[in-house]
N, C-alpha and C positions, 0 to 999 in steps of 0.2 A: 512583077511588083508594080503596084499603082501608087501614084500621088494622089493623096486625099487632102483636100483643103477642108479644115475644120474651122468655121466661123463662129465663135462661141465666147461670149464675154464672162460668163462664170468660169473661173479659173479652175475649179475642181471638176466641174464637168469637162472642159477642154482636155485636162490631163487624162482623165479616165477614158475619153474617147481616143486620144492619142496613143495609150497603152493598148487598147483594143485594136486599134488600126494597126499597130507595130506587131502584135501578137499574131495578126492574121497575114503578116508578110508584106504589108504595104508602108509607105512612107507617109507620116503626117506632116501637115504644114499648118501652122496655127496662126489664126488672126482674131483679134477681140472686138473689133468694131466694123462698121460698114466701109469706111475709107481703106482700111488695111485689107479687109477681105476682097474688095474689088481691085485693089492695086496687086495682091498676091495672086489672084486668079489671072490676071492678064500677064504677069511676070512669070508665073510659074507654070501656067497652062495644066492645072491638075486634071487628073482623069475622072474626078468626082468631087462634089461639094456636099459637105454636111453643114447645114445652115440654119443656125438659130434665128427665128423670126424676131425675137425681141432684143436683138443687139443695138447698141446706141446708133442712132443715125448720125451722119455727118452734116455739116452746115449747109451743104449744097442742097440736100433733100429737105432739111427741116425736121422739126420734131413730130410733124403730124402724121409721117409715113413710118411704119415699123422698119427699122434698119436692114433686116434680113429680106423684106420684100424688095427694098430700094437695091440691095445688092442684086437679087435675082433679076429684077428689071434691066439693071445696067449689063449683066452678064447675057442676058437674051437679046440685048440691042447691039451688042458688039459681035461683029463677024468672027473675031478670034475666040471667043468664049461661048457663042450661042448654043453650041452642041454640048457642052459640059453637063452631064446629069447632075440634078440638084435634089437632094433629100432635105426636106424641111424638118426642124425640130422645134418644138413650141411648149413652153409651159401654160401659155395663154389659152383662153376658151372663146375668144372674140370669133363669132362666126363670119363676119365681114372679112376678117384678115384670113381666116381659113379658107373661105371661098376664093378670095384673091389669089392665095398660094396655089390652091388646086387647079385653078384656072390656067396657072403657068405650066401645066403638064409636067409635075415634077416626078422623079423617079421613086419618091416616097414622101409620106408625110407622117410624123410621129408626134403623138401628144406625150409629153413628159408627166409622169414617169412611164418610160417605153421598156420593152423587152429588148435587151441587147442582142439576144439572138435573132428576133425578128428584124431589128434594125440592120444587122449584118448580113442576113439573107437578102435584104433589098440592096444593100451595097454591093454583094457579089453578083446579084442579078443585074444590077445597072451596068456593072463593069464588064459583064460578059455580052452585052449588046453592042 
């Protein structure tokens, strides 16, 4: 059973993801913004992070940077969290943000709406490596 951190500010999407994670035998951990996502990743050491790019940023990073990208940068910069696989989720279509996310070598990148089956194939694949 893996711990999966879901960093998603849309409550309905977070709950749906949590149900899917649970139905696959894993434990969901929920965070709704960049600060909580970073803190929970550090405290809980999840096996994988499902990370919405468009979550609210925190004051330290300012509004110019997408909150999810800030979380990913923090996780990659910290020795305790740098190897946790990240799967990005986004409803946005900004190509610069997409390229920034892909440059971080994520375990997956999914544009909303996405196929839940394909998403969880990527989850299981990342957990098996």
